[in-house]
Phi, psi and omega in degrees: 000141179274109181244337186231112187242137174240131179242124181225166179167185179293157172300128182093001182277349176101019182297315181293317180298313179298315182298315181299311183289319179296318181298323177291321183292320184252007175062051174248156175280136180255133173233148177238134183300331178302327180290344178256327181289320186254142171289140179286107181240163180304311171265116187293157173063044181250328187231119178284141176277148176301142183305315182298323178291320177303310183299314180299315181295315181293318179301315179298315181298313183291322181296335183268011180221129181285318182241122182213159173234127179248119180255153179103173183262135174232018179306130178094296184276335185244023182299341177301337182271353183308315181297344180283335189286130171268329182213133172243130179248126179253127178251138175224136177228150174302147186304317183301318180293314180301313183294324175296318177298316181296320179298316178297320179295319178298319179298319179294318183287317192243352177055227183296343183293345178269357176287164189310323180263007182277158183284355176250005186301307183297317178296319180299312180298317179298317180296314181295321177296316178300313182296328181289346183268002185304311185285336183253350185290161180265192184288350184275356176227168174294107187217167176297322179298316179295315180297318178296320177297314181299315179299322182294342182262000182278153179239054179212179177292139179229131176238124177254129176239109186239137178112175181275090185244137180301147182305314182299323178293322176297314180301315179297320177300315182295313181299316178298318179299314180297315180299319178295319178296316182293324175296317180297319178298321179294318180292333181282346183282000000 
């Protein structure tokens, strides 16, 4: 049975949105790696949490829930959780769509502060440049190449959903995939 799901992809690919909506649909607890990676500050995403603290917090959260979906990337810092995954879902979107989504999200979070004279401008530009390198980046950054390498080393079910697909269609793909795995498990018994 699929009880522990991890959804990853580039920033802006929809991992959190899919995880949140899917968790409500199938009644699983949703966790996002950003809530463990970053210290909760007044202005979000300013202070990274120590790796050992991230791991301890995430471990405690996951241990207290039988069925969960974890969204976001934990490649490198959270590899200790790999044996927990029953299913890993990889999302990919074309760069233009992702960057447009990220820009809108940045505007919502920081408003006028991301404009040239704003106090979040430099961080915003740095973030957008980093996000734009996902498809072309090497193994030293969060990139498609790194994610594909990481996926190739997993020993669990993997579902790749690539392209600009409506959220409801993604949810249906995941549910159908899970149902097929569970039918197969019953037939193998």
